[in-house]
mmCIF file of the N, C-alpha and C atoms, coordinates in Angstrom:
data_MODEL
# 
_entry.id   MODEL 
# 
loop_
_atom_site.group_PDB 
_atom_site.id 
_atom_site.type_symbol 
_atom_site.label_atom_id 
_atom_site.label_alt_id 
_atom_site.label_comp_id 
_atom_site.label_asym_id 
_atom_site.label_entity_id 
_atom_site.label_seq_id 
_atom_site.pdbx_PDB_ins_code 
_atom_site.Cartn_x 
_atom_site.Cartn_y 
_atom_site.Cartn_z 
_atom_site.occupancy 
_atom_site.B_iso_or_equiv 
_atom_site.pdbx_formal_charge 
_atom_site.auth_seq_id 
_atom_site.auth_comp_id 
_atom_site.auth_asym_id 
_atom_site.auth_atom_id 
_atom_site.pdbx_PDB_model_num 
ATOM 1   N N  . MET A 1 1  ? 9.965   10.017 1.855  1.00 0.00 ? 1  MET A N  1 
ATOM 2   C CA . MET A 1 1  ? 10.017  8.585  2.031  1.00 0.00 ? 1  MET A CA 1 
ATOM 3   C C  . MET A 1 1  ? 9.566   7.930  0.735  1.00 0.00 ? 1  MET A C  1 
ATOM 4   N N  . SER A 1 2  ? 10.229  6.918  0.306  1.00 0.00 ? 2  SER A N  1 
ATOM 5   C CA . SER A 1 2  ? 9.878   6.266  -0.941 1.00 0.00 ? 2  SER A CA 1 
ATOM 6   C C  . SER A 1 2  ? 9.337   4.876  -0.684 1.00 0.00 ? 2  SER A C  1 
ATOM 7   N N  . ASP A 1 3  ? 8.566   4.404  -1.637 1.00 0.00 ? 3  ASP A N  1 
ATOM 8   C CA . ASP A 1 3  ? 8.039   3.052  -1.584 1.00 0.00 ? 3  ASP A CA 1 
ATOM 9   C C  . ASP A 1 3  ? 9.069   2.154  -2.251 1.00 0.00 ? 3  ASP A C  1 
ATOM 10  N N  . ASP A 1 4  ? 9.887   1.485  -1.438 1.00 0.00 ? 4  ASP A N  1 
ATOM 11  C CA . ASP A 1 4  ? 10.986  0.701  -1.987 1.00 0.00 ? 4  ASP A CA 1 
ATOM 12  C C  . ASP A 1 4  ? 10.601  -0.736 -2.308 1.00 0.00 ? 4  ASP A C  1 
ATOM 13  N N  . GLY A 1 5  ? 9.320   -1.090 -2.120 1.00 0.00 ? 5  GLY A N  1 
ATOM 14  C CA . GLY A 1 5  ? 8.867   -2.426 -2.455 1.00 0.00 ? 5  GLY A CA 1 
ATOM 15  C C  . GLY A 1 5  ? 9.400   -3.498 -1.525 1.00 0.00 ? 5  GLY A C  1 
ATOM 16  N N  . SER A 1 6  ? 9.829   -3.118 -0.341 1.00 0.00 ? 6  SER A N  1 
ATOM 17  C CA . SER A 1 6  ? 10.431  -4.072 0.582  1.00 0.00 ? 6  SER A CA 1 
ATOM 18  C C  . SER A 1 6  ? 9.415   -4.995 1.231  1.00 0.00 ? 6  SER A C  1 
ATOM 19  N N  . GLY A 1 7  ? 8.138   -4.773 1.000  1.00 0.00 ? 7  GLY A N  1 
ATOM 20  C CA . GLY A 1 7  ? 7.119   -5.632 1.581  1.00 0.00 ? 7  GLY A CA 1 
ATOM 21  C C  . GLY A 1 7  ? 6.697   -5.212 2.973  1.00 0.00 ? 7  GLY A C  1 
ATOM 22  N N  . GLY A 1 8  ? 7.241   -4.114 3.475  1.00 0.00 ? 8  GLY A N  1 
ATOM 23  C CA . GLY A 1 8  ? 6.850   -3.612 4.787  1.00 0.00 ? 8  GLY A CA 1 
ATOM 24  C C  . GLY A 1 8  ? 5.508   -2.919 4.723  1.00 0.00 ? 8  GLY A C  1 
ATOM 25  N N  . HIS A 1 9  ? 5.108   -2.402 5.848  1.00 0.00 ? 9  HIS A N  1 
ATOM 26  C CA . HIS A 1 9  ? 3.839   -1.697 5.928  1.00 0.00 ? 9  HIS A CA 1 
ATOM 27  C C  . HIS A 1 9  ? 4.087   -0.204 6.050  1.00 0.00 ? 9  HIS A C  1 
ATOM 28  N N  . TYR A 1 10 ? 3.094   0.555  5.616  1.00 0.00 ? 10 TYR A N  1 
ATOM 29  C CA . TYR A 1 10 ? 3.142   2.008  5.669  1.00 0.00 ? 10 TYR A CA 1 
ATOM 30  C C  . TYR A 1 10 ? 1.904   2.492  6.398  1.00 0.00 ? 10 TYR A C  1 
ATOM 31  N N  . TYR A 1 11 ? 2.036   3.595  7.107  1.00 0.00 ? 11 TYR A N  1 
ATOM 32  C CA . TYR A 1 11 ? 0.964   4.140  7.933  1.00 0.00 ? 11 TYR A CA 1 
ATOM 33  C C  . TYR A 1 11 ? 0.885   5.644  7.718  1.00 0.00 ? 11 TYR A C  1 
ATOM 34  N N  . TRP A 1 12 ? -0.317  6.201  7.901  1.00 0.00 ? 12 TRP A N  1 
ATOM 35  C CA . TRP A 1 12 ? -0.455  7.653  7.915  1.00 0.00 ? 12 TRP A CA 1 
ATOM 36  C C  . TRP A 1 12 ? -0.559  8.066  9.372  1.00 0.00 ? 12 TRP A C  1 
ATOM 37  N N  . CYS A 1 13 ? 0.362   8.898  9.814  1.00 0.00 ? 13 CYS A N  1 
ATOM 38  C CA . CYS A 1 13 ? 0.380   9.368  11.190 1.00 0.00 ? 13 CYS A CA 1 
ATOM 39  C C  . CYS A 1 13 ? -0.450  10.645 11.290 1.00 0.00 ? 13 CYS A C  1 
ATOM 40  N N  . THR A 1 14 ? -1.511  10.598 12.076 1.00 0.00 ? 14 THR A N  1 
ATOM 41  C CA . THR A 1 14 ? -2.379  11.763 12.249 1.00 0.00 ? 14 THR A CA 1 
ATOM 42  C C  . THR A 1 14 ? -1.757  12.782 13.199 1.00 0.00 ? 14 THR A C  1 
ATOM 43  N N  . ARG A 1 15 ? -0.749  12.387 13.910 1.00 0.00 ? 15 ARG A N  1 
ATOM 44  C CA . ARG A 1 15 ? -0.055  13.289 14.831 1.00 0.00 ? 15 ARG A CA 1 
ATOM 45  C C  . ARG A 1 15 ? 1.000   14.125 14.101 1.00 0.00 ? 15 ARG A C  1 
ATOM 46  N N  . HIS A 1 16 ? 1.771   13.470 13.236 1.00 0.00 ? 16 HIS A N  1 
ATOM 47  C CA . HIS A 1 16 ? 2.856   14.142 12.533 1.00 0.00 ? 16 HIS A CA 1 
ATOM 48  C C  . HIS A 1 16 ? 2.521   14.502 11.084 1.00 0.00 ? 16 HIS A C  1 
ATOM 49  N N  . HIS A 1 17 ? 1.359   14.034 10.602 1.00 0.00 ? 17 HIS A N  1 
ATOM 50  C CA . HIS A 1 17 ? 0.909   14.316 9.236  1.00 0.00 ? 17 HIS A CA 1 
ATOM 51  C C  . HIS A 1 17 ? 1.940   13.874 8.205  1.00 0.00 ? 17 HIS A C  1 
ATOM 52  N N  . ARG A 1 18 ? 2.338   12.604 8.320  1.00 0.00 ? 18 ARG A N  1 
ATOM 53  C CA . ARG A 1 18 ? 3.323   12.048 7.398  1.00 0.00 ? 18 ARG A CA 1 
ATOM 54  C C  . ARG A 1 18 ? 3.152   10.535 7.300  1.00 0.00 ? 18 ARG A C  1 
ATOM 55  N N  . VAL A 1 19 ? 3.766   9.985  6.270  1.00 0.00 ? 19 VAL A N  1 
ATOM 56  C CA . VAL A 1 19 ? 3.821   8.529  6.100  1.00 0.00 ? 19 VAL A CA 1 
ATOM 57  C C  . VAL A 1 19 ? 4.929   7.995  6.999  1.00 0.00 ? 19 VAL A C  1 
ATOM 58  N N  . GLU A 1 20 ? 4.623   6.903  7.696  1.00 0.00 ? 20 GLU A N  1 
ATOM 59  C CA . GLU A 1 20 ? 5.610   6.236  8.531  1.00 0.00 ? 20 GLU A CA 1 
ATOM 60  C C  . GLU A 1 20 ? 5.687   4.767  8.147  1.00 0.00 ? 20 GLU A C  1 
ATOM 61  N N  . THR A 1 21 ? 6.793   4.137  8.494  1.00 0.00 ? 21 THR A N  1 
ATOM 62  C CA . THR A 1 21 ? 7.006   2.725  8.183  1.00 0.00 ? 21 THR A CA 1 
ATOM 63  C C  . THR A 1 21 ? 7.012   1.905  9.465  1.00 0.00 ? 21 THR A C  1 
ATOM 64  N N  . ASP A 1 22 ? 7.103   0.581  9.301  1.00 0.00 ? 22 ASP A N  1 
ATOM 65  C CA . ASP A 1 22 ? 7.205   -0.297 10.466 1.00 0.00 ? 22 ASP A CA 1 
ATOM 66  C C  . ASP A 1 22 ? 8.367   0.125  11.370 1.00 0.00 ? 22 ASP A C  1 
ATOM 67  N N  . ALA A 1 23 ? 9.419   0.660  10.776 1.00 0.00 ? 23 ALA A N  1 
ATOM 68  C CA . ALA A 1 23 ? 10.618  1.020  11.533 1.00 0.00 ? 23 ALA A CA 1 
ATOM 69  C C  . ALA A 1 23 ? 10.432  2.255  12.409 1.00 0.00 ? 23 ALA A C  1 
ATOM 70  N N  . ASP A 1 24 ? 9.491   3.131  12.053 1.00 0.00 ? 24 ASP A N  1 
ATOM 71  C CA . ASP A 1 24 ? 9.354   4.391  12.796 1.00 0.00 ? 24 ASP A CA 1 
ATOM 72  C C  . ASP A 1 24 ? 7.906   4.758  13.111 1.00 0.00 ? 24 ASP A C  1 
ATOM 73  N N  . VAL A 1 25 ? 7.030   3.780  13.175 1.00 0.00 ? 25 VAL A N  1 
ATOM 74  C CA . VAL A 1 25 ? 5.608   4.062  13.343 1.00 0.00 ? 25 VAL A CA 1 
ATOM 75  C C  . VAL A 1 25 ? 5.283   4.523  14.768 1.00 0.00 ? 25 VAL A C  1 
ATOM 76  N N  . CYS A 1 26 ? 4.397   5.508  14.858 1.00 0.00 ? 26 CYS A N  1 
ATOM 77  C CA . CYS A 1 26 ? 3.901   6.001  16.139 1.00 0.00 ? 26 CYS A CA 1 
ATOM 78  C C  . CYS A 1 26 ? 2.935   4.973  16.746 1.00 0.00 ? 26 CYS A C  1 
ATOM 79  N N  . PRO A 1 27 ? 2.518   5.176  17.992 1.00 0.00 ? 27 PRO A N  1 
ATOM 80  C CA . PRO A 1 27 ? 1.539   4.278  18.605 1.00 0.00 ? 27 PRO A CA 1 
ATOM 81  C C  . PRO A 1 27 ? 0.254   4.203  17.773 1.00 0.00 ? 27 PRO A C  1 
ATOM 82  N N  . ALA A 1 28 ? -0.411  3.070  17.852 1.00 0.00 ? 28 ALA A N  1 
ATOM 83  C CA . ALA A 1 28 ? -1.594  2.788  17.029 1.00 0.00 ? 28 ALA A CA 1 
ATOM 84  C C  . ALA A 1 28 ? -2.665  3.870  17.129 1.00 0.00 ? 28 ALA A C  1 
ATOM 85  N N  . ARG A 1 29 ? -2.796  4.516  18.255 1.00 0.00 ? 29 ARG A N  1 
ATOM 86  C CA . ARG A 1 29 ? -3.850  5.534  18.399 1.00 0.00 ? 29 ARG A CA 1 
ATOM 87  C C  . ARG A 1 29 ? -3.619  6.745  17.498 1.00 0.00 ? 29 ARG A C  1 
ATOM 88  N N  . HIS A 1 30 ? -2.410  6.859  16.934 1.00 0.00 ? 30 HIS A N  1 
ATOM 89  C CA . HIS A 1 30 ? -2.070  8.008  16.095 1.00 0.00 ? 30 HIS A CA 1 
ATOM 90  C C  . HIS A 1 30 ? -1.973  7.680  14.608 1.00 0.00 ? 30 HIS A C  1 
ATOM 91  N N  . VAL A 1 31 ? -2.218  6.434  14.215 1.00 0.00 ? 31 VAL A N  1 
ATOM 92  C CA . VAL A 1 31 ? -1.979  6.079  12.816 1.00 0.00 ? 31 VAL A CA 1 
ATOM 93  C C  . VAL A 1 31 ? -3.181  5.417  12.167 1.00 0.00 ? 31 VAL A C  1 
ATOM 94  N N  . LEU A 1 32 ? -3.234  5.559  10.839 1.00 0.00 ? 32 LEU A N  1 
ATOM 95  C CA . LEU A 1 32 ? -4.173  4.829  10.000 1.00 0.00 ? 32 LEU A CA 1 
ATOM 96  C C  . LEU A 1 32 ? -3.357  3.821  9.211  1.00 0.00 ? 32 LEU A C  1 
ATOM 97  N N  . GLY A 1 33 ? -3.877  2.638  9.056  1.00 0.00 ? 33 GLY A N  1 
ATOM 98  C CA . GLY A 1 33 ? -3.155  1.626  8.286  1.00 0.00 ? 33 GLY A CA 1 
ATOM 99  C C  . GLY A 1 33 ? -3.113  0.319  9.028  1.00 0.00 ? 33 GLY A C  1 
ATOM 100 N N  . PRO A 1 34 ? -2.392  -0.607 8.533  1.00 0.00 ? 34 PRO A N  1 
ATOM 101 C CA . PRO A 1 34 ? -1.299  -0.492 7.577  1.00 0.00 ? 34 PRO A CA 1 
ATOM 102 C C  . PRO A 1 34 ? -1.782  -0.476 6.131  1.00 0.00 ? 34 PRO A C  1 
ATOM 103 N N  . TYR A 1 35 ? -0.951  0.108  5.288  1.00 0.00 ? 35 TYR A N  1 
ATOM 104 C CA . TYR A 1 35 ? -1.164  0.146  3.851  1.00 0.00 ? 35 TYR A CA 1 
ATOM 105 C C  . TYR A 1 35 ? 0.013   -0.547 3.172  1.00 0.00 ? 35 TYR A C  1 
ATOM 106 N N  . ALA A 1 36 ? -0.231  -1.058 1.977  1.00 0.00 ? 36 ALA A N  1 
ATOM 107 C CA . ALA A 1 36 ? 0.788   -1.806 1.242  1.00 0.00 ? 36 ALA A CA 1 
ATOM 108 C C  . ALA A 1 36 ? 1.840   -0.905 0.602  1.00 0.00 ? 36 ALA A C  1 
ATOM 109 N N  . SER A 1 37 ? 1.502   0.371  0.380  1.00 0.00 ? 37 SER A N  1 
ATOM 110 C CA . SER A 1 37 ? 2.463   1.267  -0.259 1.00 0.00 ? 37 SER A CA 1 
ATOM 111 C C  . SER A 1 37 ? 2.453   2.630  0.433  1.00 0.00 ? 37 SER A C  1 
ATOM 112 N N  . ALA A 1 38 ? 3.539   3.361  0.244  1.00 0.00 ? 38 ALA A N  1 
ATOM 113 C CA . ALA A 1 38 ? 3.626   4.711  0.787  1.00 0.00 ? 38 ALA A CA 1 
ATOM 114 C C  . ALA A 1 38 ? 2.569   5.619  0.154  1.00 0.00 ? 38 ALA A C  1 
ATOM 115 N N  . ALA A 1 39 ? 2.294   5.418  -1.128 1.00 0.00 ? 39 ALA A N  1 
ATOM 116 C CA . ALA A 1 39 ? 1.278   6.225  -1.812 1.00 0.00 ? 39 ALA A CA 1 
ATOM 117 C C  . ALA A 1 39 ? -0.100  5.998  -1.211 1.00 0.00 ? 39 ALA A C  1 
ATOM 118 N N  . ASP A 1 40 ? -0.439  4.745  -0.911 1.00 0.00 ? 40 ASP A N  1 
ATOM 119 C CA . ASP A 1 40 ? -1.725  4.454  -0.281 1.00 0.00 ? 40 ASP A CA 1 
ATOM 120 C C  . ASP A 1 40 ? -1.818  5.109  1.088  1.00 0.00 ? 40 ASP A C  1 
ATOM 121 N N  . ALA A 1 41 ? -0.746  5.049  1.853  1.00 0.00 ? 41 ALA A N  1 
ATOM 122 C CA . ALA A 1 41 ? -0.735  5.688  3.170  1.00 0.00 ? 41 ALA A CA 1 
ATOM 123 C C  . ALA A 1 41 ? -0.869  7.197  3.036  1.00 0.00 ? 41 ALA A C  1 
ATOM 124 N N  . ASP A 1 42 ? -0.208  7.770  2.036  1.00 0.00 ? 42 ASP A N  1 
ATOM 125 C CA . ASP A 1 42 ? -0.267  9.209  1.811  1.00 0.00 ? 42 ASP A CA 1 
ATOM 126 C C  . ASP A 1 42 ? -1.677  9.662  1.447  1.00 0.00 ? 42 ASP A C  1 
ATOM 127 N N  . ASN A 1 43 ? -2.473  8.785  0.874  1.00 0.00 ? 43 ASN A N  1 
ATOM 128 C CA . ASN A 1 43 ? -3.855  9.088  0.492  1.00 0.00 ? 43 ASN A CA 1 
ATOM 129 C C  . ASN A 1 43 ? -4.868  8.611  1.517  1.00 0.00 ? 43 ASN A C  1 
ATOM 130 N N  . ALA A 1 44 ? -4.422  8.248  2.702  1.00 0.00 ? 44 ALA A N  1 
ATOM 131 C CA . ALA A 1 44 ? -5.297  7.656  3.713  1.00 0.00 ? 44 ALA A CA 1 
ATOM 132 C C  . ALA A 1 44 ? -6.483  8.552  4.074  1.00 0.00 ? 44 ALA A C  1 
ATOM 133 N N  . LEU A 1 45 ? -6.251  9.836  4.249  1.00 0.00 ? 45 LEU A N  1 
ATOM 134 C CA . LEU A 1 45 ? -7.359  10.715 4.654  1.00 0.00 ? 45 LEU A CA 1 
ATOM 135 C C  . LEU A 1 45 ? -8.408  10.831 3.554  1.00 0.00 ? 45 LEU A C  1 
ATOM 136 N N  . GLN A 1 46 ? -7.988  10.848 2.309  1.00 0.00 ? 46 GLN A N  1 
ATOM 137 C CA . GLN A 1 46 ? -8.941  10.862 1.195  1.00 0.00 ? 46 GLN A CA 1 
ATOM 138 C C  . GLN A 1 46 ? -9.746  9.566  1.172  1.00 0.00 ? 46 GLN A C  1 
ATOM 139 N N  . THR A 1 47 ? -9.084  8.453  1.408  1.00 0.00 ? 47 THR A N  1 
ATOM 140 C CA . THR A 1 47 ? -9.773  7.157  1.460  1.00 0.00 ? 47 THR A CA 1 
ATOM 141 C C  . THR A 1 47 ? -10.804 7.147  2.576  1.00 0.00 ? 47 THR A C  1 
ATOM 142 N N  . VAL A 1 48 ? -10.452 7.684  3.726  1.00 0.00 ? 48 VAL A N  1 
ATOM 143 C CA . VAL A 1 48 ? -11.386 7.769  4.860  1.00 0.00 ? 48 VAL A CA 1 
ATOM 144 C C  . VAL A 1 48 ? -12.594 8.614  4.478  1.00 0.00 ? 48 VAL A C  1 
ATOM 145 N N  . ARG A 1 49 ? -12.360 9.778  3.850  1.00 0.00 ? 49 ARG A N  1 
ATOM 146 C CA . ARG A 1 49 ? -13.474 10.648 3.440  1.00 0.00 ? 49 ARG A CA 1 
ATOM 147 C C  . ARG A 1 49 ? -14.406 9.928  2.468  1.00 0.00 ? 49 ARG A C  1 
ATOM 148 N N  . GLU A 1 50 ? -13.830 9.248  1.486  1.00 0.00 ? 50 GLU A N  1 
ATOM 149 C CA . GLU A 1 50 ? -14.642 8.541  0.491  1.00 0.00 ? 50 GLU A CA 1 
ATOM 150 C C  . GLU A 1 50 ? -15.463 7.426  1.135  1.00 0.00 ? 50 GLU A C  1 
ATOM 151 N N  . ARG A 1 51 ? -14.856 6.671  2.029  1.00 0.00 ? 51 ARG A N  1 
ATOM 152 C CA . ARG A 1 51 ? -15.588 5.595  2.709  1.00 0.00 ? 51 ARG A CA 1 
ATOM 153 C C  . ARG A 1 51 ? -16.688 6.159  3.599  1.00 0.00 ? 51 ARG A C  1 
ATOM 154 N N  . ASN A 1 52 ? -16.394 7.236  4.322  1.00 0.00 ? 52 ASN A N  1 
ATOM 155 C CA . ASN A 1 52 ? -17.421 7.848  5.169  1.00 0.00 ? 52 ASN A CA 1 
ATOM 156 C C  . ASN A 1 52 ? -18.592 8.356  4.344  1.00 0.00 ? 52 ASN A C  1 
ATOM 157 N N  . ASP A 1 53 ? -18.301 8.994  3.203  1.00 0.00 ? 53 ASP A N  1 
ATOM 158 C CA . ASP A 1 53 ? -19.371 9.471  2.322  1.00 0.00 ? 53 ASP A CA 1 
ATOM 159 C C  . ASP A 1 53 ? -20.226 8.316  1.827  1.00 0.00 ? 53 ASP A C  1 
ATOM 160 N N  . ALA A 1 54 ? -19.580 7.222  1.433  1.00 0.00 ? 54 ALA A N  1 
ATOM 161 C CA . ALA A 1 54 ? -20.324 6.049  0.951  1.00 0.00 ? 54 ALA A CA 1 
ATOM 162 C C  . ALA A 1 54 ? -21.177 5.455  2.061  1.00 0.00 ? 54 ALA A C  1 
ATOM 163 N N  . TRP A 1 55 ? -20.625 5.357  3.257  1.00 0.00 ? 55 TRP A N  1 
ATOM 164 C CA . TRP A 1 55 ? -21.386 4.798  4.376  1.00 0.00 ? 55 TRP A CA 1 
ATOM 165 C C  . TRP A 1 55 ? -22.539 5.721  4.776  1.00 0.00 ? 55 TRP A C  1 
ATOM 166 N N  . ASP A 1 56 ? -22.317 7.040  4.746  1.00 0.00 ? 56 ASP A N  1 
ATOM 167 C CA . ASP A 1 56 ? -23.398 7.981  5.052  1.00 0.00 ? 56 ASP A CA 1 
ATOM 168 C C  . ASP A 1 56 ? -24.530 7.853  4.031  1.00 0.00 ? 56 ASP A C  1 
ATOM 169 N N  . ALA A 1 57 ? -24.176 7.704  2.765  1.00 0.00 ? 57 ALA A N  1 
ATOM 170 C CA . ALA A 1 57 ? -25.187 7.533  1.725  1.00 0.00 ? 57 ALA A CA 1 
ATOM 171 C C  . ALA A 1 57 ? -25.949 6.232  1.930  1.00 0.00 ? 57 ALA A C  1 
ATOM 172 N N  . GLU A 1 58 ? -25.247 5.182  2.294  1.00 0.00 ? 58 GLU A N  1 
ATOM 173 C CA . GLU A 1 58 ? -25.909 3.900  2.544  1.00 0.00 ? 58 GLU A CA 1 
ATOM 174 C C  . GLU A 1 58 ? -26.829 3.994  3.764  1.00 0.00 ? 58 GLU A C  1 
ATOM 175 N N  . ASP A 1 59 ? -26.389 4.665  4.828  1.00 0.00 ? 59 ASP A N  1 
ATOM 176 C CA . ASP A 1 59 ? -27.236 4.859  5.994  1.00 0.00 ? 59 ASP A CA 1 
ATOM 177 C C  . ASP A 1 59 ? -28.498 5.640  5.623  1.00 0.00 ? 59 ASP A C  1 
ATOM 178 N N  . ALA A 1 60 ? -28.343 6.683  4.810  1.00 0.00 ? 60 ALA A N  1 
ATOM 179 C CA . ALA A 1 60 ? -29.497 7.471  4.380  1.00 0.00 ? 60 ALA A CA 1 
ATOM 180 C C  . ALA A 1 60 ? -30.451 6.634  3.553  1.00 0.00 ? 60 ALA A C  1 
ATOM 181 N N  . ARG A 1 61 ? -29.894 5.793  2.678  1.00 0.00 ? 61 ARG A N  1 
ATOM 182 C CA . ARG A 1 61 ? -30.739 4.911  1.872  1.00 0.00 ? 61 ARG A CA 1 
ATOM 183 C C  . ARG A 1 61 ? -31.540 3.969  2.754  1.00 0.00 ? 61 ARG A C  1 
ATOM 184 N N  . TRP A 1 62 ? -30.894 3.388  3.751  1.00 0.00 ? 62 TRP A N  1 
ATOM 185 C CA . TRP A 1 62 ? -31.575 2.482  4.674  1.00 0.00 ? 62 TRP A CA 1 
ATOM 186 C C  . TRP A 1 62 ? -32.653 3.210  5.471  1.00 0.00 ? 62 TRP A C  1 
ATOM 187 N N  . ALA A 1 63 ? -32.411 4.473  5.807  1.00 0.00 ? 63 ALA A N  1 
ATOM 188 C CA . ALA A 1 63 ? -33.363 5.249  6.591  1.00 0.00 ? 63 ALA A CA 1 
ATOM 189 C C  . ALA A 1 63 ? -34.486 5.803  5.730  1.00 0.00 ? 63 ALA A C  1 
ATOM 190 N N  . GLY A 1 64 ? -34.401 5.604  4.401  1.00 0.00 ? 64 GLY A N  1 
ATOM 191 C CA . GLY A 1 64 ? -35.451 6.092  3.508  1.00 0.00 ? 64 GLY A CA 1 
ATOM 192 C C  . GLY A 1 64 ? -35.326 7.546  3.165  1.00 0.00 ? 64 GLY A C  1 
ATOM 193 N N  . GLU A 1 65 ? -34.180 8.151  3.443  1.00 0.00 ? 65 GLU A N  1 
ATOM 194 C CA . GLU A 1 65 ? -33.959 9.550  3.119  1.00 0.00 ? 65 GLU A CA 1 
ATOM 195 C C  . GLU A 1 65 ? -33.614 9.697  1.644  1.00 0.00 ? 65 GLU A C  1 
ATOM 196 N N  . GLY A 1 66 ? -33.889 10.863 1.114  1.00 0.00 ? 66 GLY A N  1 
ATOM 197 C CA . GLY A 1 66 ? -33.502 11.171 -0.262 1.00 0.00 ? 66 GLY A CA 1 
ATOM 198 C C  . GLY A 1 66 ? -34.407 10.555 -1.296 1.00 0.00 ? 66 GLY A C  1 
ATOM 199 N N  . ARG A 1 67 ? -35.596 10.162 -0.914 1.00 0.00 ? 67 ARG A N  1 
ATOM 200 C CA . ARG A 1 67 ? -36.528 9.596  -1.898 1.00 0.00 ? 67 ARG A CA 1 
ATOM 201 C C  . ARG A 1 67 ? -37.396 10.657 -2.485 1.00 0.00 ? 67 ARG A C  1 
# 
């Protein structure tokens, strides 16, 4: 699937492990997004990991851990 710049949305489907568009998107419970580009959707799981790591670090900081 290519990012044709059509202005549509792209999603990462956790069920099919692929990028989907507005035209073929699975139910919301199976997707991450929307993303502005196919590349962003393709990197969705990495983005989730990075955000979770940052939030875990912030939670630890608030709890006074790691001092």
